[in-house]
C-alpha positions, 0 to 999 in steps of 0.5 A, spaced: 516 713 825 513 719 830 507 721 824 501 721 826 495 719 823 492 724 826 496 730 823 495 728 816 493 733 810 487 734 807 488 731 800 488 724 800 489 720 794 483 719 788 482 712 787 485 710 781 482 703 777 487 698 777 486 691 774 482 687 777 486 680 776 491 680 782 499 680 780 502 678 787 499 675 792 501 673 799 497 667 803 499 667 811 506 668 810 509 667 817 516 669 818 521 668 825 528 669 827 530 665 834 523 663 835 521 671 835 515 672 830 517 677 824 511 676 820 504 673 821 500 670 817 500 675 812 494 675 807 495 681 801 493 682 794 497 687 789 492 689 783 495 690 776 497 697 776 497 699 783 500 703 787 500 700 794 503 703 801 506 698 806 507 703 812 506 701 820 511 703 826 519 702 826 520 694 827 513 692 824 515 687 819 515 691 812 522 690 810 521 683 812 515 682 808 519 685 801 525 681 802 520 674 802 517 678 796 524 678 793 526 671 796 532 674 800 528 671 806 525 664 806 518 665 810 517 658 815 510 658 812 505 660 806 505 662 799 507 667 794 504 667 787 507 673 782 501 672 777 500 665 776 507 661 779 507 659 786 513 659 790 514 657 798 521 662 796 521 666 790 528 664 786 531 671 786 536 669 781 528 669 777 526 676 780 527 679 772 523 674 769 518 674 773 517 680 773 520 683 778 524 689 780 526 692 786 531 699 789 533 698 796 533 703 802 541 706 800 544 708 793 547 701 789 550 705 783 555 705 780 560 711 781 565 711 776 560 710 770 555 715 768 547 715 767 546 711 761 551 707 762 547 706 770 541 705 767 543 700 761 545 695 767 539 694 769 538 690 762 544 685 764 538 679 766 535 681 759 541 678 755 541 672 750 547 674 746 553 669 747 559 671 750 562 671 742 556 676 739 557 680 746 565 681 744 564 683 737 558 687 737 555 682 732 547 678 732 543 678 737 548 683 741 547 689 737 540 688 737 540 687 744 545 694 745 540 698 740 533 695 744 536 697 751 539 704 749 533 705 746 528 704 752 533 707 757 533 713 753 526 714 754 525 713 761 532 718 762 527 723 758 520 721 762 524 723 769 528 728 766 534 726 766 536 727 758 540 733 761 545 729 764 546 723 760 553 723 759 554 726 766 557 721 772 552 719 777 557 721 782 556 728 780 550 729 781 544 732 787 542 726 791 535 726 789 538 726 781 541 720 784 534 717 786 531 719 780 537 714 776 536 708 781 528 709 779 530 709 771 535 703 772 529 698 776 525 700 770 529 699 764 527 692 765 520 693 763 518 690 770 511 688 771 512 690 778 517 695 782 518 694 790 521 701 792 524 700 799 523 708 802 524 711 796 524 719 799 529 717 804 533 722 806 531 727 800 528 735 801 521 737 801 522 739 794 525 732 791 520 729 794 515 732 790 518 730 785 520 723 785 512 722 788 511 725 781 516 720 777 513 714 781 506 716 779 509 716 772 511 710 773 504 707 775 501 712 769 505 712 764 509 705 763 503 701 767 508 699 772 505 696 779 508 698 784 510 696 792 513 702 797 515 702 804 514 710 805 515 713 812 513 720 810 505 719 810 502 725 807 506 722 801 504 716 802 496 719 803 496 722 796 500 717 792 497 710 794 491 707 792 491 701 797 494 701 803 497 695 808 499 697 815 503 692 819 504 693 827 509 688 830 508 682 823 501 683 823 497 686 818 492 690 822 489 694 816 489 694 809 485 700 804 484 705 801 487 712 805 480 714 807 479 708 810 486 707 813 485 714 816 480 712 819 481 706 822 482 707 830 487 701 830 492 705 825 492 710 829 493 707 835 499 703 832 502 709 830 501 713 836 504 708 840 512 706 841 516 704 835 519 697 836 526 694 833 525 690 827 526 683 828 533 682 825 536 674 823 541 672 828 
């Protein structure tokens, strides 16, 4: 990461009024790969309705932290609290029912399907209809399909995707595809949405639009958002709070104004980037 904290725009995010009860807490999370420490005693508390950014130089442990939250990695020790449920390792198969959704750095859309069908795939975990009901389209299957289509259509409208409803996602621009992915992540009505570099590869205009839609996900839907993002200007203008990692340790945690003035953060960003530890 080459951006300097010293070169940030003057306009920073105004603090919102997120709920006071944490929807997600990490307590003394540590993670090692082959004896190399990737995360060290990370504490983090995310309030309901908050937009929380996690930033740091390349290799600071940001993606590892998201992988712990979603159960892809099991920490060496520590606790993950999602609401009032505590886990030493989050069960990935229960993420949707726990109210957690995630997008990844790379697009994972089904290119042969249209926009609506791609978004509807985000409701699969919510289906309770039996195979026979789904096969015949009767009973719960019919109700679930109707509810899913209504929810998906509302999100397509919110993200200005309605004109593209029946277009193949393969025919859309990269920025529109990222919006489809955002809608799919939200169609299951998660309480917490994790965004892994949602603006990567976008032009300036697309970044502005995507930032507006991320904010709408919080303001219009009430989703708590945790994001990793390299564009520091966007982070400062979008986030309520920012946690900063360096070499797997949390070196700062506060509002954009506090983070901008933190000397440890400035030193980390002016230092040399380091490769993120990966499992061997």
